[in-house]
C-alpha positions in Angstrom: 41.6 127.6 27.6 41.6 128.1 23.7 45.1 127.3 22.4 47.0 130.4 21.3 48.9 130.6 18.3 52.6 130.7 18.6 54.4 133.5 16.4 56.5 132.8 13.5 55.7 129.4 13.3 53.8 127.8 10.4 49.9 126.9 10.1 47.5 125.3 8.1 44.1 123.9 8.4 43.2 122.4 10.6 45.6 124.6 13.2 43.9 122.9 16.4 46.4 120.4 16.7 49.6 123.0 16.3 51.5 124.1 14.0 51.7 122.1 10.7 54.3 120.0 9.4 55.0 119.7 5.1 57.8 121.2 2.3 58.9 124.0 4.3 59.0 122.7 8.0 59.9 119.2 9.2 58.8 117.0 12.8 61.3 118.8 14.8 60.6 122.6 12.9 63.7 122.2 10.6 64.0 123.0 7.0 64.8 120.9 3.9 68.1 121.0 2.5 66.6 119.5 -1.6 70.4 119.0 -2.2 70.3 115.2 -3.2 66.8 115.1 -3.7 64.5 114.8 -5.2 65.1 113.1 -8.2 63.2 114.4 -11.4 62.0 113.4 -14.6 60.4 116.0 -16.4 58.6 116.1 -20.0 57.8 119.1 -22.0 56.1 119.6 -24.7 56.0 122.9 -26.3 53.5 124.5 -29.3 52.9 127.9 -30.9 49.3 128.8 -30.1 47.3 132.2 -31.2 47.8 135.7 -29.1 44.1 136.1 -28.8 43.2 133.1 -26.8 46.2 133.0 -24.5 45.8 136.9 -23.6 42.4 136.0 -22.6 43.6 133.5 -20.1 45.9 136.0 -18.5 44.4 137.8 -15.0 44.3 141.1 -14.1 48.3 143.2 -14.4 49.4 140.9 -17.3 50.2 140.6 -20.8 51.3 137.8 -23.0 55.1 138.1 -23.3 57.3 136.8 -26.8 55.2 134.8 -29.0 52.2 132.6 -28.0 54.1 129.6 -27.1 52.2 127.2 -24.5 54.3 124.4 -22.6 52.9 121.5 -21.3 55.3 119.6 -18.8 54.1 116.2 -17.7 57.1 115.3 -14.3 58.1 112.5 -11.7 59.4 113.5 -8.6 61.2 110.5 -6.6 62.6 110.6 -3.0 61.5 113.8 -1.3 62.3 114.2 1.8 59.5 116.4 3.4 57.5 113.3 2.3 59.8 110.9 4.0 61.2 109.8 0.8 57.9 109.0 -1.0 56.9 110.8 -4.4 54.5 112.1 -6.5 53.8 113.5 -10.3 52.9 116.7 -11.6 50.9 117.9 -14.7 51.5 121.8 -15.6 50.6 124.0 -18.4 52.6 127.2 -18.8 52.6 130.6 -21.2 54.7 133.3 -21.6 53.6 136.1 -19.5 55.0 140.0 -17.9 53.5 140.9 -14.9 52.7 145.1 -14.6 53.1 145.3 -11.0 54.7 148.1 -8.8 58.4 147.5 -8.8 58.3 147.2 -12.5 57.8 144.6 -15.4 58.6 140.3 -14.3 58.8 138.3 -17.2 58.0 134.3 -16.7 56.2 131.8 -17.4 52.4 131.9 -15.7 51.5 128.5 -14.5 47.9 128.3 -15.7 47.2 124.9 -13.7 49.0 122.2 -12.5 47.6 118.9 -11.4 48.9 116.9 -8.9 48.2 113.2 -7.6 48.9 113.6 -4.1 46.5 115.8 -1.8 49.3 117.1 0.6 51.3 119.3 -2.5 48.0 120.5 -3.3 47.1 121.7 -0.5 50.3 122.8 1.0 50.8 124.6 -2.7 47.8 126.3 -2.8 47.6 127.5 0.7 50.8 128.8 1.8 52.3 129.4 -2.0 50.0 130.7 -4.5 49.8 128.0 -6.9 46.9 126.3 -9.3 46.7 123.3 -8.2 44.0 120.9 -8.6 43.8 117.3 -8.6 44.2 114.4 -11.2 45.5 111.1 -11.4 49.0 110.7 -13.4 50.2 107.4 -13.8 54.0 106.9 -14.5 55.5 107.3 -18.2 55.4 104.2 -20.1 57.2 104.2 -23.3 56.3 102.7 -26.7 57.9 102.0 -30.3 60.7 104.1 -28.8 58.3 107.0 -27.6 57.4 108.3 -23.8 53.7 108.8 -23.4 52.2 110.5 -20.7 48.5 110.7 -19.4 46.2 112.3 -17.5 43.0 111.1 -15.9 40.4 112.3 -13.8 38.1 109.2 -12.0 38.8 107.7 -14.6 38.1 109.9 -17.3 41.5 110.5 -19.6 41.5 114.0 -20.0 45.0 114.6 -21.6 47.5 112.6 -23.8 51.4 113.6 -24.7 54.2 111.6 -26.2 58.0 112.3 -27.2 60.0 110.6 -29.7 63.1 111.1 -31.7 65.3 111.9 -29.1 68.6 112.6 -29.1 70.9 113.7 -26.4 72.3 117.2 -25.6 75.6 117.8 -24.5 76.9 119.6 -21.1 77.8 122.1 -23.4 74.1 122.8 -24.6 72.4 122.2 -21.5 74.2 125.1 -20.3 73.4 126.9 -23.1 69.4 126.5 -22.5 70.2 127.8 -19.1 71.6 130.7 -19.6 69.7 131.7 -23.4 66.4 131.4 -20.3 65.8 135.5 -20.0 63.4 134.6 -17.5 62.8 135.8 -13.4 60.8 132.6 -12.7 57.6 131.1 -12.9 54.4 133.7 -12.4 50.9 132.7 -10.3 47.6 134.1 -9.5 47.1 134.3 -5.7 43.3 133.8 -5.5 40.9 133.0 -2.1 37.6 133.3 -1.9 36.0 135.9 0.9 33.3 133.1 2.7 30.2 133.4 2.5 30.5 136.8 0.1 30.4 135.4 -3.3 32.7 137.5 -6.2 34.8 138.8 -3.1 38.5 137.8 -2.5 40.4 137.4 0.9 43.3 137.2 -0.7 44.4 138.0 -4.3 48.2 139.0 -5.5 50.2 137.8 -8.1 53.0 135.8 -7.3 56.9 134.7 -8.3 59.0 131.5 -7.8 62.4 132.8 -8.7 64.2 130.7 -11.5 66.9 130.3 -9.3 67.4 126.4 -8.0 71.1 126.3 -6.9 70.5 122.4 -5.5 68.9 121.2 -9.2 71.9 119.6 -10.9 71.1 118.0 -14.7 72.3 114.5 -14.8 71.1 114.6 -18.4 68.8 116.1 -20.8 67.5 115.2 -24.3 65.4 117.1 -27.2 63.2 115.5 -29.5 59.5 115.9 -31.0 56.4 115.7 -29.1 52.7 116.2 -29.6 50.0 116.3 -27.3 46.1 116.4 -27.0 43.1 117.3 -24.1 39.9 115.6 -24.3 37.0 117.7 -25.0 35.4 116.7 -21.2 31.6 116.8 -20.7 30.3 118.1 -17.2 29.9 114.4 -16.3 32.8 113.4 -17.0 34.8 116.3 -14.6 32.4 117.9 -12.9 34.8 120.8 -11.2 37.3 120.6 -14.2 35.9 120.3 -18.0 35.7 124.3 -18.3 39.9 123.9 -17.2 40.6 121.4 -19.6 38.0 122.0 -22.4 39.7 125.8 -22.5 43.4 124.0 -23.2 41.4 121.2 -25.9 40.4 124.3 -27.7 43.3 126.3 -28.0 44.6 126.1 -31.8 48.1 124.5 -32.5 49.8 125.8 -35.3 53.2 124.4 -34.8 55.1 122.1 -32.3 58.0 123.5 -31.0 59.7 120.8 -29.8 60.3 118.3 -26.7 62.2 117.7 -24.2 63.2 115.0 -21.3 65.3 116.0 -18.2 66.4 114.2 -15.3 67.2 116.2 -12.2 68.5 115.9 -8.9 67.8 118.3 -6.0 65.8 121.6 -5.6 64.5 123.9 -2.9 62.0 124.1 -0.5 59.7 127.5 -2.7 60.6 129.5 0.4 61.3 132.4 -1.4 58.0 132.4 -2.9 57.7 136.4 -3.8 54.7 138.7 -3.3 54.3 141.0 -6.6 52.6 144.8 -5.5 50.4 145.7 -7.9 50.5 149.5 -9.3 48.3 151.1 -6.9 49.9 149.5 -4.0 49.7 146.2 -1.8 48.2 142.9 -2.3 44.2 142.6 -2.4 43.7 141.2 1.4 40.3 141.7 3.4 
């Protein structure tokens, strides 16, 4: 006799071994508090680019918001509860965007791509949440000549370099002021899952929001400085499934840099507060 799916339980492939564990379900079905972990270092560099270049990267229902500023963030997390104390690293690229949905306008940072160096968060984030996650090797940052240097590689090909220097610590008041000044609903995404055997059709296709609130996150320190970055032109032979992503980012004009930040935080959330944003014409597309 075949197995039956248990109502309200979390599954992902392979489903044959029962409900899955991950960021939103522990080994006994419990949730993770994310109160004292993870411990996170985030290094961000922003630059002004061209409106027409960024608008061309937005999916249906989105328009560019505010200034055409690209932010690239390298994030290093440790002591993650759902990984039994292990950690992983991320590299994300965001631009300001507005989603024109059934409930009105939703402004936030649209996540163009998020590289991670571990399979489990990639799978859970893509399938369960709708994050545009893919794999890369993301070594820990190194310090040279009073600058922080970050890099990203895929199978030996180095496709990004980022550096931050001239860092000055911010006061608690400045950190709070930065948070208050952020007029954003959160991070916007576009979830897309192709339909098996039918090229050009989707099983799932809709906009998603990660609400900005992270009640358990505490900023322990933050510094502001100057940064620079470069995405390196890739051949198909260098990155057979990602070269078009890297080359699109490489082609973005850097009109001027808009500063850099380094932040250290403790705590987070399990992202179970994700929201589907309905399209104006009705429910999200799901076949």
